[in-house]
Wavefront OBJ file of the C-alpha trace (Angstrom):
o trace
v 83.451 -12.109 -9.961
v 85.130 -8.648 -9.557
v 82.136 -7.020 -11.312
v 79.511 -8.884 -9.056
v 81.523 -7.994 -5.830
v 81.650 -4.322 -6.884
v 77.840 -4.209 -7.421
v 77.407 -5.946 -4.006
v 79.448 -3.329 -2.310
v 77.386 -0.902 -4.267
v 74.186 -1.907 -3.366
v 74.963 -2.482 0.415
v 76.361 1.096 0.811
v 73.348 2.545 -0.960
v 71.098 0.463 1.230
v 72.813 1.351 4.658
v 72.804 5.178 3.586
v 68.996 4.902 2.382
v 68.303 3.337 5.792
v 70.409 6.029 7.710
v 68.510 8.582 5.966
v 65.140 7.310 6.639
v 66.339 7.153 10.378
v 67.458 10.781 10.406
v 64.156 12.079 8.631
v 62.146 10.066 11.163
v 63.809 11.983 13.940
v 62.774 15.195 12.564
v 59.626 14.825 10.547
v 57.833 11.918 11.857
v 54.513 12.093 11.065
v 51.910 9.251 9.848
v 52.347 10.076 5.978
v 56.064 9.787 6.255
v 55.669 6.384 8.235
v 53.357 5.056 5.575
v 55.923 5.044 2.524
v 58.045 2.154 2.686
v 61.533 1.998 1.618
v 61.956 -0.712 -0.388
v 65.177 -2.625 -0.578
v 66.279 -4.988 -3.429
v 68.928 -7.440 -4.580
v 70.510 -7.599 -7.865
v 70.049 -11.326 -9.101
v 71.424 -11.246 -12.813
v 71.450 -9.457 -15.967
v 71.158 -9.782 -19.921
v 72.042 -7.805 -22.777
v 70.006 -4.577 -24.062
v 70.529 -2.957 -27.237
v 72.312 0.746 -26.661
v 70.231 2.142 -29.779
v 66.651 1.340 -27.939
v 65.404 4.327 -26.525
v 62.947 2.497 -24.252
v 59.242 3.677 -23.842
v 57.414 0.506 -23.019
v 58.755 -2.913 -21.343
v 56.486 -5.673 -20.112
v 56.236 -9.759 -20.172
v 53.648 -11.529 -22.338
v 53.646 -15.162 -22.396
v 57.154 -15.378 -21.230
v 58.554 -12.871 -23.532
v 59.936 -9.733 -23.369
v 58.055 -6.905 -25.305
v 59.789 -3.568 -25.824
v 58.390 -0.276 -27.623
v 61.278 2.331 -28.317
v 60.953 6.001 -29.391
v 62.890 7.975 -31.607
v 64.169 11.537 -30.404
v 65.378 13.859 -33.415
v 68.723 14.210 -31.577
v 69.124 10.092 -31.675
v 69.322 9.951 -35.452
v 69.747 6.024 -35.059
v 66.890 5.754 -32.811
v 63.857 4.222 -34.277
v 60.139 4.011 -32.945
v 59.706 0.434 -32.860
v 57.790 -2.723 -31.307
v 59.204 -6.066 -30.665
v 60.322 -9.116 -28.867
v 63.671 -8.561 -26.791
v 66.007 -11.265 -27.512
v 67.662 -12.042 -24.180
v 70.963 -13.292 -25.546
v 71.831 -10.366 -27.778
v 69.623 -7.207 -26.573
v 68.436 -6.720 -29.989
v 64.601 -6.471 -30.915
v 62.951 -9.015 -33.473
v 60.797 -5.951 -34.691
v 57.001 -6.341 -35.402
v 56.101 -2.612 -35.719
v 57.608 0.541 -36.923
v 56.320 3.821 -36.982
v 57.145 6.707 -39.285
v 59.581 8.657 -37.049
v 58.976 11.744 -39.216
v 55.614 11.590 -37.691
v 55.317 9.616 -34.656
v 57.024 9.101 -31.523
v 56.488 5.728 -30.110
v 55.730 5.276 -26.435
v 54.246 3.055 -24.165
v 52.429 -0.186 -24.961
v 50.215 -2.814 -23.126
v 48.119 -6.032 -24.239
v 44.677 -6.654 -23.122
v 42.271 -9.435 -24.512
v 44.690 -10.107 -27.593
v 45.084 -6.774 -28.462
v 48.199 -4.564 -28.446
v 47.861 -0.711 -27.581
v 50.370 1.738 -28.386
v 50.715 5.323 -27.554
v 52.725 8.195 -29.034
v 54.126 10.980 -27.429
v 52.376 14.355 -29.012
v 50.124 13.281 -31.737
v 47.175 12.322 -29.388
v 46.868 9.243 -31.403
v 47.352 5.624 -30.456
v 47.165 2.358 -32.378
v 45.823 -1.111 -31.879
v 47.370 -4.240 -33.153
v 46.528 -7.941 -33.323
v 48.851 -9.181 -30.271
v 49.803 -12.529 -32.179
v 50.080 -11.258 -35.930
v 50.962 -7.493 -35.033
v 48.493 -6.917 -37.737
v 46.863 -3.151 -37.365
v 43.577 -3.061 -36.072
v 43.126 0.511 -36.062
v 43.683 3.885 -33.997
v 42.385 5.823 -31.321
v 42.451 9.542 -30.035
v 43.046 10.330 -26.439
v 42.518 14.040 -24.825
v 45.454 13.887 -22.784
v 48.010 16.306 -24.273
v 51.063 13.572 -24.431
v 51.240 9.814 -24.279
v 53.675 8.227 -21.988
v 53.265 4.657 -20.132
v 50.655 1.973 -20.275
v 49.909 -0.751 -18.288
v 46.646 -3.059 -17.189
v 45.162 -4.124 -14.043
v 43.427 -6.980 -16.053
v 40.211 -4.809 -16.573
v 41.214 -1.131 -17.704
v 44.177 0.006 -19.543
v 46.147 2.744 -17.308
v 47.917 5.475 -18.927
v 50.328 8.061 -17.751
v 50.975 11.255 -19.474
v 53.999 12.948 -17.688
v 51.420 14.583 -15.216
v 50.439 13.476 -11.794
v 47.242 12.016 -13.271
v 46.605 8.245 -14.153
v 43.997 7.726 -16.815
v 41.843 4.642 -16.724
v 40.690 3.615 -20.264
v 37.991 1.263 -21.423
v 39.790 -1.310 -23.541
v 36.639 -1.672 -25.790
v 36.156 1.913 -26.762
v 39.343 3.628 -25.206
v 37.292 6.277 -23.366
v 38.307 7.334 -19.910
v 36.500 5.958 -16.977
v 38.523 7.251 -14.128
v 41.341 9.606 -13.299
v 43.697 8.782 -10.443
v 45.860 11.370 -9.077
v 49.258 10.095 -7.734
v 50.307 11.741 -4.440
v 52.968 11.618 -1.910
v 52.218 13.377 1.786
v 49.143 14.450 -0.001
v 50.928 16.676 -2.449
v 50.335 15.651 -6.339
v 53.781 14.019 -7.894
v 54.308 14.718 -11.695
v 56.633 12.809 -14.158
v 55.005 9.420 -13.600
v 56.438 7.731 -16.736
v 56.693 3.908 -17.701
v 54.230 1.623 -15.687
v 53.639 -1.856 -14.151
v 51.067 -3.439 -12.596
v 52.461 -5.955 -9.877
v 50.528 -7.804 -7.186
v 47.766 -5.503 -7.041
v 49.846 -2.106 -7.011
v 51.208 0.434 -9.884
v 54.741 0.537 -10.118
v 56.069 3.757 -11.894
v 59.528 5.417 -12.960
v 59.637 9.136 -12.227
v 61.105 10.455 -15.328
v 64.346 12.277 -14.855
v 64.975 10.461 -11.537
v 66.427 7.139 -10.125
v 63.599 6.443 -8.346
v 60.532 3.774 -9.147
v 57.196 4.279 -6.826
v 54.672 2.019 -5.739
v 51.266 3.241 -5.973
v 47.912 2.051 -4.173
v 45.586 1.973 -7.075
v 42.621 2.602 -4.555
v 43.849 6.012 -3.329
v 46.804 7.255 -5.471
v 49.023 7.225 -2.526
v 52.758 6.461 -2.941
v 53.383 3.656 -0.511
v 56.638 2.574 -1.466
v 59.829 4.182 -3.108
v 62.833 2.559 -4.558
v 65.971 4.304 -5.049
v 67.939 2.555 -7.938
v 70.809 4.747 -7.851
v 73.093 1.830 -7.497
v 72.036 0.334 -10.319
v 71.913 3.501 -12.476
v 75.328 4.203 -11.642
v 76.779 0.378 -12.529
v 75.122 0.872 -15.917
v 76.540 4.536 -16.571
v 79.825 3.364 -15.522
v 79.809 0.735 -18.111
v 77.741 2.764 -20.768
v 78.142 6.382 -20.363
v 75.683 6.940 -23.035
v 73.038 5.558 -20.823
v 69.951 7.986 -20.494
v 66.997 7.614 -17.986
v 65.780 4.522 -16.318
v 62.745 3.728 -17.977
v 61.381 0.093 -17.984
v 59.670 -2.091 -15.822
v 58.859 -5.839 -16.646
v 57.220 -8.298 -14.186
v 56.677 -11.870 -14.936
v 53.597 -13.089 -13.186
v 54.716 -16.851 -13.557
v 58.245 -16.607 -12.028
v 57.511 -13.441 -9.885
v 60.727 -12.159 -11.362
v 60.948 -8.271 -12.036
v 63.308 -6.666 -14.625
v 64.209 -2.858 -14.916
v 66.047 -1.054 -17.667
v 66.380 2.338 -19.451
v 66.793 4.277 -22.184
v 69.732 3.276 -24.505
v 71.026 1.181 -21.601
v 73.171 -1.831 -22.130
v 71.904 -4.265 -19.696
v 68.327 -5.358 -18.182
v 68.681 -5.612 -14.521
v 66.860 -8.618 -12.790
v 66.003 -7.271 -9.022
v 64.455 -9.006 -5.961
v 62.535 -6.882 -3.696
l 1 2 3 4 5 6 7 8 9 10 11 12 13 14 15 16 17 18 19 20 21 22 23 24 25 26 27 28 29 30 31 32 33 34 35 36 37 38 39 40 41 42 43 44 45 46 47 48 49 50 51 52 53 54 55 56 57 58 59 60 61 62 63 64 65 66 67 68 69 70 71 72 73 74 75 76 77 78 79 80 81 82 83 84 85 86 87 88 89 90 91 92 93 94 95 96 97 98 99 100 101 102 103 104 105 106 107 108 109 110 111 112 113 114 115 116 117 118 119 120 121 122 123 124 125 126 127 128 129 130 131 132 133 134 135 136 137 138 139 140 141 142 143 144 145 146 147 148 149 150 151 152 153 154 155 156 157 158 159 160 161 162 163 164 165 166 167 168 169 170 171 172 173 174 175 176 177 178 179 180 181 182 183 184 185 186 187 188 189 190 191 192 193 194 195 196 197 198 199 200 201 202 203 204 205 206 207 208 209 210 211 212 213 214 215 216 217 218 219 220 221 222 223 224 225 226 227 228 229 230 231 232 233 234 235 236 237 238 239 240 241 242 243 244 245 246 247 248 249 250 251 252 253 254 255 256 257 258 259 260 261 262 263 264 265 266 267 268 269 270 271 272
C-alpha cells in the first residue's frame, strides 16, 4: 500500500507540474502549433516483473502474449540478443531465437501475416522467421545506416533508424514504399526509437529521454506528448541499474498499454 501511495503522489505532482508548465508556455508562446500538441496524462494501473538482464529493443503483444527482443551491448556481458515470450509472473523470456552476439545486435521486431521480422543494429540486415515455429525463413537488407524499432499499421512494416525518418516497407519484398519525417512545430525530431501502432497513430520512445510521442501517420506531425518521468523515477528508485525507457506494447483486445525499458525490473500498465 505504501508503494502504491508513493507512486500515486508522484504521478499527481508530475501531472500538476506538467499542466502548470503548459499554461505558462501558452501565455508566452501561444501558437497554433503549440496548441495542436496534446499533453497526454496517464494513470498507473499495475505492474508485473521484467528481467533486469533484458536490454529491451522490441516489445509488443501477439495473440495475448508478450513478445520481446533484446540487444547485447559490449559493456553488458550478460546481455544477449534474443527473441522470446515474456513470462508475466517471472519476467523471464521463453527464448525462441538467439543471435550470435559477436556478429549481431538484435533490435526491433514485428509480426505481419504469420511472419516475424527482426532488425539488427548496424549490420543493415534483418531476419524473417515463421511466427509460429520461429524457424528462420530468410533475411533481408536495408539501406538505413542502422536498425532500431519496428511496428505495423496492418499493411506496411514501419521502421525507425534513430533519425527523424520512419521508413515504410512492403512486407512482401521488404522494399521501402514511403519515408515519413517526424516533426514537432514543423522541425524534424530525431532519436525515434521503439514503435507501437495504437488506434491509428504511431507511438514512439524518444531515445535518451523520458518521453513518448504520438505521431500522426498522415503527416508525420507529433500530436501528443507523454512525459513518463514519474514512472522512470519510480523504476530507478527500485532498480538503480535501469537504463532508458524503451518498450511499448498495446493489447488491442483489452485496450491496455504497457511500457518498460532496458534492464528494467518491471513492466508498467498505464491508462491514458
